[in-house]
C-alpha positions in Angstrom: -10.1 -136.5 19.3 -7.0 -135.7 21.0 -8.0 -136.6 24.5 -8.8 -140.7 23.1 -5.3 -140.5 21.4 -3.8 -143.0 24.1 -7.3 -144.9 24.1 -8.5 -147.9 23.1 -12.0 -148.4 21.4 -14.0 -151.5 22.7 -14.7 -152.3 19.9 -10.7 -152.8 18.9 -10.0 -155.1 21.7 -8.9 -158.4 21.1 -10.8 -161.4 23.5 -7.6 -161.9 25.6 -8.2 -158.2 26.1 -11.8 -158.4 27.0 -11.1 -160.8 29.6 -8.3 -158.7 30.9 -10.8 -155.8 31.1 -13.2 -158.1 33.0 -10.8 -159.0 35.4 -9.2 -155.5 36.5 -12.9 -154.2 36.3 -14.1 -157.5 38.9 -10.8 -156.2 41.3 -12.2 -152.8 41.1 -16.1 -153.7 41.7 -15.0 -155.5 44.3 -12.8 -153.2 46.3 -15.2 -150.3 45.9 -18.1 -152.8 47.5 -15.9 -154.0 50.1 -15.4 -150.0 51.0 -19.2 -149.4 50.8 -19.0 -152.3 53.5 -16.4 -150.6 55.7 -17.9 -147.2 55.4 -21.6 -148.7 56.3 -20.7 -151.2 59.2 -20.8 -149.0 62.1 -24.0 -147.4 61.0 -26.0 -149.5 58.7 -24.9 -153.4 59.8 -27.4 -154.8 56.9 -26.1 -152.8 54.3 -22.8 -153.8 55.2 -23.4 -157.5 55.3 -25.0 -157.1 51.7 -22.0 -155.5 50.1 -19.4 -157.6 51.6 -21.7 -160.4 50.1 -21.0 -158.5 46.7 -17.7 -158.1 47.1 -17.2 -161.6 47.5 -19.1 -162.9 44.7 -17.5 -160.2 42.3 -14.5 -161.7 43.7 -15.7 -165.2 42.6 -15.7 -163.6 39.4 -12.4 -162.8 38.9 -11.7 -166.0 39.5 -13.3 -167.6 37.1 -12.0 -165.1 35.1 -8.9 -165.8 35.8 -9.2 -169.3 35.3 -10.8 -168.9 31.6 -8.2 -166.7 30.9 -5.4 -169.2 32.0 -7.1 -171.8 29.8 -7.1 -170.5 26.3 -4.2 -167.1 26.7 -1.7 -168.7 29.0 -1.1 -167.0 33.3 0.5 -163.7 31.8 -2.9 -161.3 32.1 -2.9 -157.8 30.2 -3.0 -155.0 32.2 -5.8 -153.2 30.6 -8.4 -151.1 32.7 -11.6 -149.1 32.4 -9.8 -145.9 32.0 -7.6 -147.5 28.7 -10.8 -148.1 26.7 -12.0 -145.0 25.0 -16.2 -143.8 25.9 -16.0 -147.1 28.6 -18.2 -146.8 31.6 -15.8 -145.4 34.8 -16.3 -145.9 38.5 -15.3 -143.2 40.6 -12.7 -143.7 42.9 -14.5 -144.7 46.9 -12.8 -141.7 48.2 -14.7 -139.2 46.1 -18.0 -141.0 47.4 -16.9 -141.7 51.2 -19.6 -139.3 52.4 -22.3 -139.9 50.0 -25.4 -140.7 52.1 -27.1 -144.4 52.4 -29.3 -144.0 49.4 -26.8 -142.3 47.2 -24.3 -145.7 47.9 -27.6 -147.9 46.6 -28.2 -146.0 43.7 -24.2 -146.1 42.9 -24.0 -149.4 43.5 -27.1 -150.4 41.4 -25.8 -147.9 38.3 -22.6 -149.9 38.7 -24.1 -153.6 38.6 -26.3 -152.2 35.6 -23.0 -151.3 33.5 -21.5 -154.2 34.5 -24.3 -156.3 33.1 -24.2 -153.9 29.6 -20.6 -154.6 29.5 -20.6 -158.4 29.8 -23.2 -158.8 27.2 -21.1 -156.8 24.7 -18.4 -159.0 26.0 -20.3 -162.4 25.4 -21.7 -161.0 21.3 -17.7 -160.0 21.0 -16.7 -163.8 21.8 -16.1 -166.7 19.3 -15.3 -169.1 22.1 -18.3 -171.1 23.4 -16.6 -171.4 26.9 -16.2 -167.6 27.2 -19.3 -167.0 25.3 -21.3 -168.9 28.2 -18.9 -167.7 30.9 -19.8 -164.1 30.0 -23.2 -164.7 29.4 -23.3 -166.4 32.9 -21.5 -163.3 34.4 -24.0 -160.7 32.5 -27.1 -162.8 34.3 -25.0 -162.9 37.9 -24.8 -158.8 38.0 -28.5 -158.2 36.8 -29.7 -160.6 39.9 -26.9 -158.1 42.0 -28.5 -155.2 40.4 -32.3 -156.5 41.4 -30.7 -156.8 44.7 -29.5 -153.2 44.9 -32.9 -152.1 43.6 -34.5 -154.2 46.2 -32.2 -153.2 48.8 -34.3 -150.2 50.3 -37.6 -152.3 49.6 -36.6 -155.4 51.8 -34.6 -153.3 54.9 -38.3 -151.5 54.8 -39.9 -155.0 55.0 -37.7 -155.9 57.5 -37.6 -152.7 59.9 -34.0 -152.4 59.3 -34.6 -149.5 57.1 -36.7 -147.2 59.5 -33.3 -147.8 62.2 -30.8 -147.2 59.6 -33.0 -144.0 58.5 -33.1 -142.8 62.4 -29.7 -143.4 62.6 -28.7 -141.0 59.6 -30.8 -138.6 61.2 -29.4 -138.7 64.3 -26.1 -138.3 62.9 -26.9 -135.4 60.5 -28.1 -133.5 63.8 -25.4 -134.5 65.7 -22.5 -133.3 63.0 -24.1 -130.7 60.8 -27.4 -129.7 62.5 -26.8 -129.0 66.2 -23.5 -127.2 66.0 -24.8 -125.3 62.6 -27.8 -124.0 65.3 -25.6 -123.3 67.9 -23.1 -121.2 65.4 -26.5 -119.7 64.4 -27.5 -118.8 67.8 -24.2 -117.6 68.6 -23.3 -115.3 65.7 -27.2 -113.7 65.4 -27.2 -112.8 69.0 -23.8 -112.1 70.5 -23.3 -109.6 67.7 -26.4 -107.6 68.4 -25.1 -105.8 71.3 -21.6 -104.3 69.1 -23.4 -103.8 65.8 -25.9 -101.9 67.4 -24.3 -100.2 69.7 -22.0 -98.5 67.3 -24.7 -97.8 64.8 -26.3 -95.6 67.6 -23.1 -94.3 69.1 -21.2 -93.4 65.4 -24.4 -92.6 63.9 -21.9 -93.9 60.8 -22.8 -96.9 58.8 -19.3 -97.6 57.6 -18.2 -97.6 60.8 -21.0 -99.8 62.1 -20.2 -102.1 58.9 -16.6 -102.7 59.9 -17.3 -103.3 63.6 -19.9 -106.1 62.6 -18.0 -107.5 59.4 -15.3 -108.1 62.4 -17.2 -109.9 65.1 -19.0 -112.1 62.6 -15.6 -112.9 61.0 -14.0 -113.3 64.7 -16.7 -114.4 65.9 -16.9 -117.8 63.1 -13.2 -118.3 63.9 -13.3 -118.5 67.5 -16.8 -121.1 67.0 -15.2 -122.8 64.6 -12.1 -123.8 66.5 -14.0 -124.1 69.6 -16.5 -126.7 68.0 -13.6 -128.6 66.4 -11.4 -129.1 69.9 -14.0 -129.3 72.2 -14.9 -133.2 71.1 -13.2 -135.8 68.4 -16.2 -137.4 68.5 -14.7 -140.8 68.8 -16.8 -141.5 72.2 -20.2 -139.0 71.3 -20.5 -140.5 67.8 -21.1 -136.5 67.4 -19.3 -137.3 64.0 -16.2 -135.6 62.2 -14.8 -132.5 64.3 -13.6 -130.6 60.8 -17.4 -131.1 59.8 -18.8 -129.5 63.3 -16.0 -127.4 63.0 -17.2 -125.7 59.7 -20.7 -125.7 60.4 -20.5 -124.1 63.3 -17.9 -121.6 61.9 -19.9 -120.6 58.9 -23.0 -120.2 60.6 -22.1 -118.2 63.4 -20.5 -116.2 60.5 -23.7 -116.2 59.0 -25.6 -115.2 61.5 -23.3 -112.0 62.4 -23.1 -111.0 58.8 -27.0 -111.0 58.5 -27.6 -107.8 60.4 -24.3 -106.1 59.4 -25.0 -106.2 55.8 -27.6 -103.5 55.7 -25.2 -101.1 56.7 -23.4 -101.0 53.8 -26.4 -98.8 53.2 -25.2 -94.8 53.5 -28.5 -93.4 55.4 -28.1 -94.9 59.0 -31.6 -94.7 59.8 -32.5 -96.8 56.6 -29.9 -99.2 57.8 -31.3 -99.2 61.6 -34.7 -100.2 60.2 -33.2 -103.2 57.5 -31.1 -104.4 60.3 -34.3 -104.4 62.8 -36.3 -106.5 59.8 -33.2 -109.0 59.5 -32.8 -109.4 63.2 -36.6 -110.5 63.6 -36.2 -112.8 60.7 -33.1 -114.6 62.3 -34.4 -115.3 65.5 -37.6 -117.0 64.2 -35.7 -118.9 61.9 -33.7 -120.0 64.8 -36.6 -120.9 66.7 -38.1 -122.9 63.6 -35.0 -124.7 63.6 -34.7 -125.5 66.8 -38.6 -127.4 66.5 -37.8 -128.5 63.3 -34.6 -130.5 64.3 -34.5 -130.5 67.9 -38.3 -131.1 69.0 -38.3 -128.2 71.2 -42.0 -127.0 70.9 -42.0 -123.7 68.1 -43.4 -121.4 71.0 -40.8 -121.9 73.9 -38.2 -121.7 71.2 -39.7 -118.8 70.1 -40.0 -117.2 73.7 -36.5 -118.6 74.3 -34.8 -117.0 71.5 -36.7 -113.9 71.0 -36.5 -113.1 74.8 -33.1 -113.4 74.7 -31.9 -111.8 71.6 -34.1 -108.9 72.6 -32.3 -108.8 75.5 -29.1 -108.0 74.0 -30.4 -106.0 70.8 -31.6 -103.5 74.0 -28.1 -103.6 75.9 -26.4 -102.8 72.5 -29.2 -99.5 71.7 -28.8 -98.7 75.7 -25.1 -98.8 75.3 -25.2 -97.1 72.2 -27.2 -94.2 73.5 -25.6 -93.6 76.2 
């Protein structure tokens, strides 16, 4: 109970405080919907338009509540917000949900309206004033309509063809921001580190030394790819998205690609480590071919031929140099 010592129970709020809470809640919801609209406007204009309309309606609700408060209690509105009430539903700050996908934003809007409807029904039941009871009941019905709009948004967009367009744009953005840089990093990490790792393995016949070389190569390549990708394009004109996201995807996948066939050299026996590393390389190269086919629509066998051929050449270079 210590955590709620500075919070009021909803049952203990006066009618004035309930109205004040409703006013601040409508202000917050209007800002959140405006934030959704701003976030979605460039890529999902239909959804952005709906959220803009919902923000305007929430602002209209706020004005109705303020007018009622002035009539009953005067111009001064007590400062009371959701976080001041124990057990009351909360909204996530817009900056915490800025990276939600379109479907999650729609689900968040549906949940917001459902909770708002429940609040107004409980508030109406608590009110002894006829005008207050009517307005709060009307607002509950309005929030129910908002909830229905949020629930039906996907169906409406599907029937109008906008959902397919928005879905295509979302997939395209995912490919440009995450899949393409990640694939480039995985290919670079998996292929470029083959030569130094296997050259070291065959030259030294020492697993520990090979692992250290592989670790250094993987981490170094990861950092290099991350900075190269992030600095190559700010995404403003190309539409490829945040350079930080692309750099992160490229750097992490490059490191993973290099570590994949370096980790087997934690095994002390060099020939056992070599065998496992061979298997890992085989899996990595076919995984790259599958990703190319899945996200880049590259025919699978053409992708496999390109990746396996390139990887085999680099692999062979490492063995030849190491054995010499």
